[in-house]
N, C-alpha and C positions, 0 to 999 in steps of 0.2 A: 239545570242544576238546582234552581230554587224549588221546583216541584219535588225532586228527589230528596232535597234537604228536609222539607216539611214532612213528607211521608216517611222518610227514614227516621226522623225524630220520634214520630208516633210509634214506629216499629220498635225502636230501642226502649222507650219507656214501657210499652206493652210487654215486650219480651222480659224486661226486668220484673214487672209485676207478676206475670204468669210464672216465670222461673222461680220466684221466691215461694209462691203458693205450692208449686209442684214439689220443690225440693224439701219442703217441710215434711212431706209425707212419703216421698219416694226418693231415696238417696241416688245421686247420679252414679250409674253402674260402671265405675272405673276405679283403678287403684285398689285399695283394701276393700272397697265395696263392690268390686266386680262380681257379677253373677250371671248365670245363663238366662235366656229368655228375651234377649234384646237383639236377636238377629245376628248376622255375620259380623265379624270383628276384623280390624286391621291387626295383623299378627305382631308387628314390632311396635311396642309402646313408645319407644324413644322417637322413632321417625313419625309416628302418628302425631306426637306432640309438635314436632317441627312443622309438619304439614298444616296443622291447625293454626299455629301462631304466626308462621312466617308471612302470610299475606298482610298482616296488620302494618308492620313497619314499612313494607313496600308501597302499599296503596296510600298510606299517610304521607310518605315522603313525596310520592308522585304529585298528589294534589297540593301539597304544600309548596313544592318548587315551582309549580305552574300558577301560583297565586300572586297577587300584588303585594302581599305582606312579606314576601321572601327577601325584601331588602331591609326589613325592620329587625333590629337586634332583639327586641322583646319576643317577637314571633320565633326567631331562631333559638332562643333559650327554651321556649316551650317545645319546639321541635326536638331539641337535644334531650330534654327530659323524657319525652315520649319514646324516642328511638333508643335511649339508654335502657329503659325498662324492657323494651321488646327485643333488642338484640340479645339481652340476657335471657329473657323468658322463652324466646323462640329458638335459640341456638345453644347457648352455654348451659342453661339449666337442664334441658332434656338430655343432652349428650353426656352429662355428668350423672344422670340417674342410674340407680342400680336396681336391676330386677323389674324394669317397667313392664306392666302387664298389657295384653292386647286391649284395644279400645273398640267398642261397638261403632259400626259405621254410621248409625243413625245419630249418635251423639257427636261424632266428628262432623257430619254434614251440618248440623244445627250450629255448632261452634264456628265453623268456617263461614257460614252465612252471616252470623252475627259479627264476626271479626271483620269481614270485608265491608259491611255497611258502617260499622264503627270507625274503621280506618278512613274510609272515604269522607264521612261527615266531619270527623275531627281534623283531618288534613285540610279539607276545604274551608272549614270555619276558621282555623288558625291561619291558613294561607291567604284567604280572601275575604270571608264574610265578616270577620271581627275587625271592624274599623278602629276600635279603641286600642289595638295593639301597636302603639307608637312609642316614641321616646318618653312621653309623659307617663305612660303606664309602667315604665321601669321603676318609678318611685312610688307607685300606688301601694298602700298597705296590703291590698288584696293580692297583688302580684308577689310582693316580698314575703308575705305570710304563707302564701300558697307554695312558693318555691321551697321555703324552709320546711313546711309540712311534708312536701314530696320527699325532700332529702332525708328527713327523719324516718318516714315510712320505708324508703328505699334501703336505708341502713338496717332497719329492723328486719325487713324481708330477707335480705342477703345473709345477715348473721344467723337468722333462724333456719334458713335453708342449709347453711353450712353445718349447723348442729345436727340437723336431721340426716344430712348426707354422710356424716362421720359416725353415725350410731353403729353402723355395721362395718366390719372388716371386709376387704375384697372377697368375693365368692361366698360371703356369709348370707344366710337367708333369715327370714322371720322379722318380727317387730320388737322394738324395745321402747321403754319409757324415756323420752327425751328430758334432759335437764340443762340448766344454764340459761342465761339471758332472760327473756320474758317468759320462757317456759316455766319459770318459778311461779308465775301467777296465772297463765292461761295455756290452754292446750294447743292453740293454733296462732302463735305470734307471727308466723309467716303470712297468714291470711290478714291478720290485724295490720301488719305493715303494708300490705298491698292496698287495703282499703284506705289507709292514710295517704298513700301515694296518690291515688286518684281523686280523693277529696282535695288534696293540695293542688293537683293539676286543675281541677274544676275551679277552685278559688283563683288560681293564678291566671287561667285563661278567661274565665268569666264568660263562658259560652254555653249554650244549651246542650250541644253534643257532649261537652266535657262533663256537664252535670248528669246527663243521661248515662254516660259510661260509669261515673262514680256510683250512681244508683244501682246499675246492673251489677257492678263488682260487689257491692254490699249484699244485694239480693242473692247472689250466687255463693259467696263465701261464708256468710253468717250461717245459713242453714247447714252447709257442709261442715263447718266447724262444730256445730251442735251435734251433728251425726258422728264426727270423729270423737268428740268428747264422750258421747254415750258408748261408742265402740271401745274406747280405752278402759272405761269403767267395767264393761262386760268382760274384757279380755284379761285385765290385770287386777287382781284382788288388792294389790298394794298401791294402786294408782292414787296419787295425792288427792285427798278429799277436798282440800281448800282451793284447788285450781278451778277457774271458770273456763268456759269454752273459748271465748274470743275477746271479751271486754273485761279487763281487770276489775274485780270486785263487783261486777254487774251481771254479766251474762256468760 
C-alpha cells in the first residue's frame, strides 16, 4: 500500500497540473460545452454522473473502515465530511438534474480512474496513514478552521446548485441568467463553494492526498468557470458586466 500511496500521489498532482493546462485551451466536452468529435457517449447524462462519482464514497469508506484510525473521533468527522459531499454529489445531485446531456466515454473513463485513486488514497490516509488524527487534533486550529471552511463551502455549493436547479420550470429547456446568493458577484459560486470545501478538508485532514485533491478541484473548476463566464457573455448581451468568473472581485 505504501508503494501505491506514493505513486498515487504523483498521479494526482500530475493529473491536476495537466488537467489545468488542457482545460484552459480545451473546455471539457459535457454539459453546455458538449460537442461532437470525442467518440462514443453514454446516452443518459444523469446515470453517467452516478457511475462517475459513486466509486469515491465507496472506496473511501472501505479503506477508512479497515484502518487503525477508525476508532478516532477526529477521523470519523473527516469521514463524515467526505461522505456527506459525495452522497450528495453522486446520488442526489445527478438525480435532480434537468436535461442532462450524454457524456463522452473517454471523459467518463478518465474521471472514474481519478476518482478511484483519489478515494483509495484519501480513505487510507485518513483511516491509517495520518497518525496525527487523534483526540489532540480535535482542538487544533487547522482542524477547527478546516471544518468551518468545509461547512461554508458546502453551504455555498448547495445554495448555488438550488438556484441553478430552479431556474427552469419542469419540462422547460434553454439557459437563463442566474441571480441571487453569490451569483451577484460571480458566475460560478457552486464551483467556488466546492473549492472551499476541499481546501477546508485539506486543512482539517492535513494530509498529502487531501491537498492533492484540493489542488485538482481548483485545477478542474477554475478553468471551467472561466469557460462558463465567457459562454454567458457570448450568449446573453445583458449579462452583468461586473460579475467575475469564480473569485469575487478578482477572477
